[in-house]
N, C-alpha and C positions, 0 to 999 in steps of 0.2 A: 242459525242464523237468524235472528229475531227483526220482523219487520213492523215498522209502525203501519203499514196500509199493504192491504192485498194486492197482489199481483194484476195490473192492467191488461186487457187482452191488446195485441199487437195493432196497429194503425194500419188499416187498408191504405197506412200509407197505402200469193200466188204466182210469184215472180222473184227473181234473185235477191231482189231489196227486201222484200215478205222475208226471206229466210233467214237474210241475216237480221231483221228485225227480231225474228222471233229468237235468233241464236245469242243475240245481244241481251233479250228479255231473261231469258234461261239462265246465263252468265250473272246477271244481276243476281236471282234469287239464290244462285251455288255460293256467289261472293259472300250475300248477306248472312246465308248459312252460316259458311264456315268461318266467318268474322265472330260470329254470335257463338257458335262451338268453342273457338279459341280464345274468348274471352277479348279478342280484339276491340268488340264493340263495345266494351265498358272503359270507361277513363283510368284503366289498371293496366302497367307494363310489368312484366315478371321476371325480374330482372334482380340479380343480386343486389342487396342493399345494406345486409346487416353489418358491413366493414365500412361503410361510409356515412355523409350526413346528407340528406336529403333537404334542398331548401324550398321554400315557397317558389311557385304554388303549387308544389307537388310535396308529397309527404310519404311515407312507409304506410304501409298496411299487411297484415296478414294473409299469407295465401299458399298455401298447401301443396301448387303445382309448381312453385317457383323454387329453384336452389336458395337453400336457406330458411325457406318457407316466410320470407317478406318480398312483397311487391314493390313499385313504386306507383303511389296513385295522386292522379293529376287533380287538377282545381275542379271541384263537385260544385262551386258557387254557395256554399254555404258551411256556417261552422257547427253542423251538426254531428261531424265525424271528427269535430277537434280534438276529443277527450280519448280518440280509440286506440292511440298509441302513445308512449312519450321515452323522450322528448321528440318532439313535431311542431312546426309551424301549422296554422289554422289555413287550409285552404283560400279565405278572404279575411280580410280586418274586422275583428269582432266590433260590433255595434249595438245599439239597445234594440236592433231588429231580429238580430242574428244571435244573440249570447243569453244566456238565463234561461227560463224554464222553457222548453221545448213547445213548438204550437201544439195545440190540442190536447193537452194535458189537463185534466179534470183532478182539480185540487178538492181535500179534505180539511177542514177548519180545525183548528187544534191553538192551546193556547201556550206558552212558553214548556218548553220540553229541556229536560235533564235527562243525559244518556248516562245508567251506569253498568249498564249489559254490553259487553265485548261483542263484537258482529253484528249490532244493532244496523238496521239500514231506516234509514227517514226519506221516506219517498213520496212526492207530490202530495206534500201538506201544505197548508196556509195558515201560518206560524204568527199568531197576535202575537208575538213577545220575542225574546232570545231564545237559543238553545247552546247549550252547556254541555260539552262532551268529556265524559269524568271515564270513559273506558277506552281499551284500545279497539282499531280496527272497526271502528265507527264510519259508515258513509252516510254521507246527507246529501239527496240530489234532486233534481225537477221540482224543488218547492219556494216559497214567497216567502221570504222571513222580514216581518213588518214591524218595527218595535221602536219604543222613544227611548231605551233604555242606554247603556254604555257601550255594549257590545251587540252585535247581529248575531253570530256565533262565536263561542267562545271556547279554546280548547286549551285544558290543564296541562300543566308542566308534567312533562314527562309521558303524556298519552303519546300513543305511537301508531301511527298505518290510517291516519284519519284522511276520507276523502270527501271534500267537497265539489260537487259536479251540477253545474247547469241551474243554479238557482239565481233570483233576485232577491238582493239582501240590499234592504232600503229603510231609511230613517226620516220622518219629517221634520225634526225637532233638532238634527244634528249632533247626533250620539259621537262617541268618541273614534270607532271604529269598528267597521262592519265584520272582518274576520280577525280574530287577535288569535294566532297560533302560536304555542307554548310549547308544544310536541314537537318530537322529531318523526320523520318519514312523514310529512304531508303532501297530498296531491290536491291542488287546488285549481281548477281548470271549468272554463266555460260558463265563467258566472258574470250576473250584470251588478255590479255593486256602487250604489248612488246614493247622495245624501249625507255622507257622512263626512267628519272632520279628515278621516284617514280611513281611506278603502280596507288598507291589510296591514296589520302591525304583527312581524313574523320572528320569532328568537330560536326557533327550535333545531333547525338545522336536517340536513337530506331533505330538502322541501322542491319539489316541481311544481312551478306556478306557471301556468300555461292559458292562453284565449280567452283571458277575461276582460272585461272592458269596467273600466273606472272612469266616472264623470262626476260633475254636479256636487262639489263636496262644499259642505259647510259646517257651522259649527254653533253651539249653545254657550261656548265660552269666552272669556275676552282673550284678547293677543292668542288667537289660535294659531299653530304651526301644521298648516294642511300637507299633507303627503300622500301620495297615490297608493306605492306599498314604502312600508319602514322596513328594513332588516337591521336590528341591532345587536343579534347574536348568532352562533351557528355556521357550520360548514358544510360545504357542499351543497349549494343552493343554486338553482336554474328558473330564469324567467325568461319563457319563449314566447313569442307572440300574443303578449298582451297588449292592449289598446289603452293608454291612460293619460285621460285630456285632463289638465289641473284646472277645469271650469268652476264656476260658482253654477247656482241655479237657474241663472239667467242665460248662460252659456259665455259669460265673459272670464275672459283667462285671469287666472289668481296668479300673483308674483309673489309665491309665499313657498319656502322650504323646495320640494322636490318631488316629480312624477317616481322617481325611485330614490329613497335614501337610505344609502348602506354606510351605518355608522358603527364601529365599534365602542357600543355603549354598556354591555354589559360580558362580552368576551371577544376573543378575536373572531374575526368575520374572515374565513378562509375560502378559497375556492369557491367563488362566484361567478357565474356566466349570466350575462344581459344580452340577450342575442333574440333577432329580429321582432322587436317592438316598434309600436308607435309611441312616441313620447311627447310632450309638450308643457308649456306652462312650469311654474315656481321661481322661488328665487333664482336658482340652477335647476334646468331641467332634472338632472343629477345631481344629487348631493351626497357627496363623498366626503367622508370624515372619519381619521383615525386618529385625533386629537381629543378621543373623551375618555382615554385611558387603556383602549387595546386596540392592537393595529388591525390594518384591511388589507391584507395578503391574496396574491393569485387570483386578482380581476379581471376579468375580459368582458369587452364592450364590443360586440360586433353587430352588423348587419342592422342595424336600427335605424328608424326614420323619425327625426327631430321635425316636427311641427313648425312650418314657417321659414324663414330662411334666414341665413347668416348677418351679422356674427351672434345673436342671440336665442333669434325666433322669437317663442312665444314667453319666454322666461326674463325676468328681471336684468341680468346680470351675464348668464352664458349657459352654452350646453351642460358643462361640468365643473363642480366645484372639486380641487384639490386632483385635477384632471391625471397627474402623476402618480396616483395610486392604481391607474388601470396598467394592469401588465400587458395587455393587449389592448388596443383600440384601432379597428380597422371595419371598413365599409360601413361606416355610419354617413348617411347622407340628410341634407335638407328637403322637405317634402314638397316645399314651394318650387325650387330650382334644380334640384337633383344634385346640388353640390355637396362635395366632401364637409362633413363636419369637421372643424379644426377646434380640439377642445383648447 
């Protein structure tokens, strides 16, 4: 596996009363020891989770001492481990403070990068320009991508297995999209994407998009159509625990297109799950459309928090366009009131 950067060292990161007191203190020390030895002092519960779904603020974690090799992991207060298992909800809402490049990362400067070797790892780079991925099983992580170009990261058609983890992807000039994913089997997690007309444009299928933060959209084109995430083609896609705020760089809500846009533009879009996200803004916060030539089928929208309150929140018209396309709509609430979102 080719690495763009050498591996970094790990972070460092005299009476009856007296007798009773002594016994109590001894029991306390013994209790602390046994709790620690049994892992009970850590926020992990070794129970079988492989056959069920674990919801926030808990998640699943690998644990060889647990039946099935999985454990329930409770809220750690950060998104540092939000990309350790898939699919899973982050322990806390992704924000600019806790998503993107991990704290303490030292970056190495680089210009634009084109990856042509399978298995390449781009790690801890400060990229002035875009990244083009033209080979399979490439990982881009812990890096800052700043460009005035059309794309921040562009994944070629048919390129498979790309992982984009814990990066900041930014443009000051309002380029078209932060991540353009045209290949199947992509994993996009823990990124902070801002300054673009569209946070992500995805068409490949079999994608896992988890725990990203998208905000402060802008465009250098006339008549822009802003989107947090655009899904125009491909089946078997999951969107878990992303925070998508359709705001401009000044923090004002944009009432244009959608936080998530699911449109059958270039192929049938089948088997899509939008689960546990924080969503707000847009013409409709969810722009659902099967009128562009291809059907949108088997669409599930569950347990999402919509910014604001009913009936429209911070969107111009409402929470969802063509809401009848949702095969399942359940557990969605307004952030300000906790009331159920009625599409």
